[in-house]
N, C-alpha and C positions, 0 to 999 in steps of 0.2 A: 365531257368526263371520262374518266378511265373505265366508269360502267357502261361506256357505247361500245365495247370491243366485239363484244360478243352477241347473240342472237338469246338466248337463255341466262335468266340470271343466273343457274347455277354454275353453268361453265363460264358464265363472266368471271362469278368469284374465284373459280378453279384458275383461271387465267390471270387474274389479277395478285393471287398468292404469287402463281409461278414469277409474274413479271416483277415485283417487288423484293423477291430472295434473289432474284438476277441481277436487281439493282445493288442490293447490299450483301455482295458477298460473307458469311461469316458472320452475319448478323447474327442476333439471337431475339426473342422474342419482345424482349422490352424495347427493340429498334422499333418496331411496327405493331399497327393497329388496325384493325380492321371493323368497321361497322356494317355488321350482316344486316341489318334492319333497313338499310336502303344503298346496300351494296357498294357503298362508298369505302376506296381505299386509302387509307393516310398513312403518309411519312410522318414520323414526328421528329425527323432533323431532316431539312432540304441539303442533302450532299451532292456532288458531282455526279455521282452515280444514279441519284434520283433525278438530275437535271438531265442528264444523258440516255435516260431508258424512257422518258417520260415520252407519253405517246405525241407525236406532233400532226396537226391538224390544219390542212390548207384551209382557202376561206371558201363560205359557204355558197353554190352557185343554186339559186331557186328556179324552181319549173314556171311555168307561163301563167300559172294558176297562183302560185303563191302558196302551194301546200306542201310541198316536198322541198328538198336542197340536197345536192349531191355535194360531196367534199372525200377526200382522200388522209388516210392516216398511216402515219409511219411509225416503227419502233424499231428498235435496236437492244440485244441480248447481250449482257457480257458473259452470260453462261455459254450459248451456241456462238456468239462472234456473227450472230448473223441478224442482217435488217429485217423487216417483214412490212409488206405495204397493203392496204385495202382501200378497197372504192366503197363508201359507206351511204348510206339514205337518210336523212334526216326527217322526221316529222315536224313540221313547222310547230304544230298544236300541243303536242304532248312535249316536245324537247328528246323526246325517244330516235333512237337508230336502229338501222336492220343494215347487215351485211350485204352486198351485191357482188364484190367481186373480192378475192383474196388472192392475191399474184403479186410478186413483187414485179415482176417486168410490167402491170397494165398501171395505165397514168392516163392522166388528162381528162376526167368524163366530163362530157358534156351533152346536154338536152336536146336531142332531137324530137321534141313531142311532150306532152305532158306524160307519158306514161313509158319513152324510150331513151336511153342512153347512149351515144356513141362514145368510145375510149379506143385510146392506142394500147398496142401493146408489140413490146422490142422483141425481135428474136434471135435465131442465128444467122450468122454472115451480113450482120448489119441491116436485115430485113426490118420493116414494121406494118404490123397488120392493123387494118381500121376492122373494128369490130361494134357491133350494134345489141344492143340487149334488152330487154324489158324487166323494169323494178318490179311487176307483179309475182313473175317468176323466173328470179334471176339464175343465170347458168344454163338452164334448162332451155332456152330459148335463144341464145344467142349465136350470132350470126357473122359472117365474114363480109365483110365490104369488097374490101381489095386487099392486097400486099405491095407493098414500096420498097423495092429493092433499096432503101437508103434508110438513115433515121431521119423521120421528122420530128417536130413536137410545133407548140404553140400554135393549137388548130384554131381557129372561129368558124363558125359556120352562120349562115343567116339565107332565109326560105326569101324565096322571090317569088314577084307577081305571077310566072307562069306554073308556080308549084312544086318547081324545084329547089335542090338548095343547095345553096354555093358552099364551098368548104375550100379555106384559106390556110396553108401550115408554111412552117419555114423548113429550109433543109439546107443543107449546104450543096454550093456549085462549083463546077469546073471553071476554069476558063472559056470554056467554048459552050459555058452556060447549061451544061448536062449535070442531072443528077452525082451528087459524089457519095460514093462510097468507100472509105478508107477501107473497110474489112475485107471487101473483093478487089480494092485496086492493086495494080503491080506494084511490088516493093523495090526501091532503088537499091544500087550494089553499094551507094557510098551513101554517108550519112552528110556528109558536108551542106550546107547553106550558106548561098551567096547572094550578097544584096548590094545593091548601089544607089539604095535610098531608103528615106523612112518612111515607118517604122519598120523593124527589125524582129519586134515582139511586143507581147502586150498582154499586162496581168502576170501569166503565168504561160504562156506558150509562145514560142518563135511560128513568126507568120510565114504560111504558105501562100500558092497561088489559089488556093478554093477559098471562097467568100459565104457567108450567109446570103440566102434570097428567099424570097416568098411565092409561092406555088399555087394556083388554084384549079379548081374543076367544079365539078356539079355533082349533084345526086340527085336521083329521082325514086320512086316507090312505086316497086310494081312488083303485084301479087303479095302486098303487103311486107316488101322487103325492099332496103335501099341499094341500090347500084351504081356506079357508075355512068354518068350520061356520056362522057367523051371520050377520047384516047388516053386519059390520064394526065397526071401534073402536069400543068404549063407553066414557066417560069416568067412570072410577069416583069421580071428586071432584067430579063436576058438582053445583051448588046448594049446594057445602059451603063455599065462602069459604077454603077451604085449598087450598095450592101445592105440590108436590113433582114434581121433587125439587126440595131448596132450594136458589135460587141464593147465588151464582153459580157454586159450585162442586157443586153436586148431581149426583149420577150413579146409578148399579145399585147403590152403597152403601147408598142411602137408601130401597129397598125392597125385598121380598122377595113370594117365592109359594110355596105350596103346594096340595095338591089341595083344602083348608080354604078359601082363600082370597089375602087380599093384606094385608100391612102397608108401613105407609110413615110418614115422619117428616114433617111439616108444620110450619111455625112455626104461635105460637098468633094464631088471627086478632083475638082481642080485645086485645093487648097491640102496640103499635108496635114496626115490625123495626127502627127506627133506633137504640130506646132500650134494648131488651130482646133476648136473645139466645135465650128459649125456643122449644125446638120439641119436640113432642110426638111422639106412636108410637100410630098408629090404624089399626085391624083393618077390613077391607070381608068378610065370608063370603060366599065364592063359592062354590057347588057346580060348576057346568059353566062357567064363564067364557063366558058365551052370556046371561046375563041382560041383558036389556035395561033395566031400572031396577035400576040397583044398590044394596045396602041403604046406609044413611046410615052413613057412616064412625064407628067409637065408640072412644072412646080410651082408652089404656090406663093405669092409675093407678099413681104412681108417687112415695108421700109422702114429702116431704124433699127430693126432686131435682126440679129446676126449670129448667135450664140444657138446653144442647144436648143433642139425643137423637140417636145415629148408630147405624149397623152393625149392623139390626135382620137377622136371620138363623134362619131356622126350621128346627126340627131335622128329621130325615129322617122321623119319625113324623108330623111335621106339625102337631102337637098343644103344641111348644112353641116359645118365641122368646127367643135370646139377643139382647143388645143394651148398648148404654153409655148411660150418661146422666150429666150434669154436676148438680151441686146449685145454684150460682148462675146467674142468669136474669141479670146483668149483667155476666158474666165470661165471654169468650169461650175463655179457654184453662183454665179452672177444670180439675180432673182427670176425667176421664172415669170411670165406675164402671160395672163389669159386673154386668148385671142379668140374671134370668131372669122371665121368665113363665113358669110351670109349664103351663098349661091355657088353652089359647087360648080355653076357653068360661068362664074367669071374669079378665073383663080388669083387676079389683080386686085381684087378688094377684099381685103383684111381689116379689121377692128379690133382695137385694143381696149380691155375695161379697165378701168378706174386710169385711163391714161392721165397724165397732167402735164404742164408748160414746160415744166424742167426735165420732162423724160425718165426722171424717179418713178413715178407712176404713184398713184394716191395711199394704194392699199400697201402696207408695209409688210404681208406676210408672203409666203411660197407657196403656191397652188401648185397641187402635184396630181393627184387622182381628179379624173372628172367623167360626173355620170349627169347624163341628159335626164330631168323629171317626164314622167310618162304623158305630158301632155306638151312637150318641148317647150314651156314656157321659162322652166329654173333651170341652173345647171347647180350642180352638189360638187362642191369642191372639198378636197382634203389639203388641209395646211399648218405649220408646226406652228404653235405659240407656247412660250414659257415651260417647253420640257413635255408637251404633251402634242399628238398631232389630233386636230380637232376636225368635226365636219361643219362646211359652211353654206349657205345657200344666198344664189346671184342670179338675178334675173338675166335671160338667156339674151336678151338684148342689149349692146352695152350703153345705147342711150339711156335706158332705164335702170343702169345700175350706178345711180348717182351717189349714195349712201355706201358706205365700207359696208360688209357684210358682217354680221355676228352669229356667235358658236350656235349650234344646234346641240342639244343634249344628246349625248350618247352615254354608254357603260364607261364605268373608270379604264382611264388609261388611254392608248393610244388608238387611233381606226386606222385599219392596214387593208380596208376591200368595201367598198360599197355594191349595192345591186339593187335594184327595182323589184319588191318582193313580188309582184303581180305586172304583168306587160300590160293589162287592161289601161286606157286613158285614163279611167276615173280614180285610176290605182293613187295613192298619196304615199303610201309606207316605202319604209327600206329595208333591207338585208345588210346588217351591218356585221362584218368580221374586226375585230380587235383584240388586240393584248395589252397586259400591264407589268408591272414589276411582281405581281404575284401570281398571274393568271396568264397562262401559254395560248391559250384561245378560247375567245368569247364570242358566241352569235347571238344576236338583238333584235328586235324590230324596231326602227325608229319612226316616229311620226312627225315630217319637220312642223306640220302646221299647229299640232299641239304642242310641240315641243319636249315630248316625251319618249322614253326607250323602256323595252319589256327584255328583259334577256332569257332566250330562248334554250342557249343551253351552252355552259362552260367546260371546258375542259378538264379542269380542277376545283369545281363548285366554287370558282372565286379564291381559289390558293388553299383551300383547307385541305385537299389533298395531299399539298407539299406542306401543309405544318403551317402555311404561311395565312397571313390577315393583312388587310388594311390599315390597321393601326400600327405596324411597323412603318408606314411610310409618311415621309413628312417633306415640307421645304424650309429652306431658310433664303433671305433676300438679305445682301449687305451691298455698302458703299463698294465701288471699285475703284481702280487707280486714277479715275478722272469724274466728273461729272454724271455717273450713270448707275445704274443699280447692276447687280451681278446675283443670280439667282443658280440656288441648288439643291439636288434631291438629296433627303436622306433617308438612309434603310436602317433598321434597327432590329437586332434579334429577336424572334417570337418569343422569347422569352425574358425580354426587355424591364428590367428592374432599374427606375429612375435614381434611385437609391446608390446604386452601384456605378463604379466609371467601367468604361471598355477602350479598350484601344483605336485608335482610329485608321479607318482604312480609306485613304485617300486616292479615290481615282480620277485620273484624267485623261480625257476623251480624246479620238483622231482626228481627223478630217483635212485641216484644222477645222475648216467648216463644217461641221457636225455638230452634234449634241447629244448627252446624254437624257433618254425619253422618260417617260412613262409607260414603257413598253417590254416585252419580254425580251431576253436575250440568249442563244445558247452558249454564245461564247463569250462575253461578258457579264454576267448575269451578278448586281450587287449583291441579291440574296443569299447566292452561295457564301460567299465573304460575310456577309451577317453574320448567316447561322454560324460561323465559327467561333464567334463572341466579340464580331467588331461593330461599332458603330458605323457606317460608310457614307461619306459625303461625297457628292458627282459633282462638283460645278461647272458651269456653262459659262465660262469667261468669256474676254474680247474676241470674236471670231468664231464664237458659238450661231448655229442658227437658231430661228424662231422666235429673237428678240428685235425686228427691225434689221434693216440692212446697215445703219449707221454702226451697232456692234460688229455686226458680222466683217462689214469691210474695214474694220478700224486693227486687223491684224495685219493687213497688208503693209510691206516693210517695216512689220513689227515682232516678228515670230519670239523672240526673246523678251520683248519689251512690255507691254500692256497686259498682253495674256500672263505675263509671268508675274506683275505688280499683281494681278486681281488673283492668281494663286495666293500670295503673300496675303492679302486682302481676309479672303477664306479662311486661311489657318487663323490669322489672328481673330478673327468674328468666332472661330471654334472655339479659341481658348477662353474667350472673355463672355462669351452668352452660351456654352452648352457644357454645362458643369459636370453631367455622367458621362462626356467623352474624356480620354487619358490620352492627351498630346503629346505625354512623355516617350509613349510606347507605340507611336506612328508610326504607317508604312505608307508609302505611295506606290503605284501602279499606272503604266500607261502604256498605249500600243499607238502606232503609227506616228501620227503627231504628237500624242502622248507621250511614248516612247523617245520621240527628241524631246520633248520638255521635260522628262529622267534624267535624260543626259545633261542637260541645260542646268537644269536645278542641281546635280552632283556638284557641280563647279561654283553654285553661288550660294550665300547665306539659306534660304531655305530648305537647301539639301541636309544641311546640318541638323534638321527639324526630327529626321526621319531615323528610324531605326536599320531602316533595309527599303532599297529598291527595287522595281522590277520594271522592266524594259523589253516589250513586245516589238520585234519587228520597227524599232524605231531609228531615226537619223543620227549618226554617230558626228558627221559632218557636213555642213549644208554646200560645201565646195566641189562634193559627192553628187550633189542635184542633180547633175546632167547625167550621171548614169541610168536614170526613172527611164520610162519609155514615153509618158504623156507629160512633153516638156513644155506645153503651155501652162503645165501648174508652177514650175519655179517660174515661169518668164513673169507670169502676172504676180505670184506672190512676195518675189524678190525683186519687183520695178524693173525688170532686164534680163537680159539675158547676163551670163557670167561672166562674158569677156567684153560687155557694155559696161557692166557696174557690177565689179566685182568685189567693190566695199561691202554694197549692200548684203552677199552673201558672207561674208569674212564676219561682219558686225554680229552677227547672230550664228556664228560656228561653235556649239559645244566642242568641239576637238581644241579652241582657243585656249580652252581652262581645264584642262585635263591635269596641270600642277595640284588644281584644288581638290580632287577627287579624293574622299577618303568613306565612303558610306558604303556597306556591304551590298552587291547588287547582281541580281540575276537578270541575265540574259537571254532571251528565247526568240529565234530566227528562222526560216526556212530557204531552202535552196530553191523555191520555185517563186520567190517572191519577185519578181521584177520592177516591181514598185519599187522596193527597197533593196537592193542586192544583198547577198549574204554577207558579204565584208563587211557591211555598217553595224552586225550582229559581232563579226570576228575581232573587227578593231578594238572597240571598246572592253571586249573581252581579255584582248593582249595587253590594254592598256592597265589594266584592273590587276590582272595576273602579275604584270611586271611590277607594277607598285606594291606588290604584298596585300591588297585590298580583298578580304573576302569576296569569291564571287563566284557565277557558276553560268556554262553556257549549255541551252538545249538546242537542239538542231534537229528540224525536220526535213528529210531530204524530200519528202513527198507530198510538204503543202505549200501554201503560196502565201500572199498576205494574212490571210485567215487560215487557221488550225480546223478543219472540217469534220475530218475522218474520226468517229467515235472511242475510238481506240486512242489514237494520238491526243484528242481531246482531253480523255480522262487523264492520260500523264501528262498532260500541259495543267491541267487542275491539281494533279497531285504536287507536282513540283512547286508549282506556285505557292499554294496553301502551305507546304512545307517549309518553304524559303521565308514567308512572312510570318509563319508561327514560331518559329525559331528566335527570331530577332525581337518579335512585339511580346514574346512571353507567352503566346497563346499555347503555343506546346506544351510549357512546363505548367500551366496549369491545367490543361487536358490530362495529362498525365496524371496529377495529383487528385482529381476528379475520379480518375479510374482505380486510383489506389485507395480513396475512401470507400469505393462502390464495393470493391474487393474484400475489403477490410468488413463491411457491413455485413456482406451477401455471408460470411463465414460465422461472423457474430449471430447471425438469423437461424443458420445451419445449425448450432451448438445450443440454440435456446429450446 
């Protein structure tokens, strides 16, 4: 909750006031209410400013006893135009927190005992300092363990049998395997980049010679303080041609450590990463984590599974590893299979959970995060189902996993992190971090055996501090284009009156193998649109994840086919079954594949149903898909290369239908979007302008496929809301309400 920001209640209230004022520049007292009795800050209207200035919490990490938890919280102020960052300590029993570190350069707090924690502090010239502090008197007892002359991140530690502590992190490595520090590296005189093979760029950067690598060392405690036992960090991947964590989003989920060594995920160096998704699991045996020459990484064999590998996790005994792996090596959204390596001593024998004779797997959902139970008898996994990420329990022996798992009860919304509440073998409870459509961070204790959950701390008091509540959230289900159901999430305004009619805000998700979830988003938050005065409907049509692989895989070769027809069915269902929705004032918005669909419906009958459209980083022409970086994506979705199956690309090309374009459209695109280059935004804008169709282009030169910087995000929201409000009539309604309020205010003053 916002009341977790400071130690003393009075100063907590003062900061809360300042925070809210910064979120509402020029707002008067009628926009703000503060409940002094429980120090809760409440926004009466959830606006982009409230969204972007709300404190953002990391998942909570419990100590070994399960009594305390570490987390970070960051905020941004539009008054000072600055970000703040804190490391805080959560008391599990009371749900209250205290400040440990208040420093923007501090990150990644990690327990190194029940009352001590380790964290990183970035410094000048690209250096990183490793610090240890005590929770009893934070700050006064902090000391430096070491300073590394490079940027390191993604730290993991593990106590070893000899009493030392293994320390593993990621950092960039030069071609000769040394630590890379761009801040001190010699700068070239020319900016030219020369390539003779794929990849040339990825996500938002042109690729260079430096690669991600994993580095290890060990810490020992002497005279009450931790120090390095060896000669510094050792590159575990030196000379192997392997890269881990896997760019651009790899992190601590790409590796794990135990007293027996290190396991990690890396791309197959023999396959071109632009054309193939294949990542393998490797093992580096280590006994002391001080070995100056690490053994060569050994590959873990998974016959029949050749795609992405993710989430390797050692069992507590250190001999077993659970992980996920996909089957296809050219399908980034293939179903992850849960896999067990029963003995780290034999890397040739792995077992797949829920294997089936047809190779499809008996469990139709997609396991992601994995956690071993305290006694190693069960695995807790997260997997998406029907617009929510759930927690499931699976026997840790594949032979015992005869029945598909059932959902464990958790707090409303979607799970994003799971931890053992305590490390004792008898412990059976979990500390779960989750979010929902009304709450951006919730910590709860889950008891799988009792199928119960108890909330410890909610960042927004289950949405109350945002002026939101679960009563605004709903679902609809309707028949799709074929013999299958399609699900959609619905978000209504907080002041919803079923006797009134509200314009429709129709959101189309990206991916396309993705889904709208009952989870928080700082970029596409349905509540922001709903609080403008819309009923927001977010369909999950063909191609969506979490509804079984048949629905997801149905989009292959069908980009403008089945998904489009499902969206038509969604609109028809709204017209016929939701009388409080004014479909005559509908607007539609989408990003990435959702942006493609906006451009597609512009040239098709569904487009005529909307007053205005918004396309964020969308596809203008499918014939340009080979200007992307991960070419395995169009190869899979369009059933071949553009030179082998050009007709498959042409069939679903929005540019083929520009003669039908007629609806006012806002286009947003960013220069650093190398997934869908800026020309995909310029081209449709040029068409709209040339045809005299009301249109606007908003371009961000310093953003990628996502708009992440707070100031840019605020502009994004302002532009998007102004555009849809203008054409839906919400802008006029808002102005009329303001005028009535002014008249009433004057009347009251003259009485």
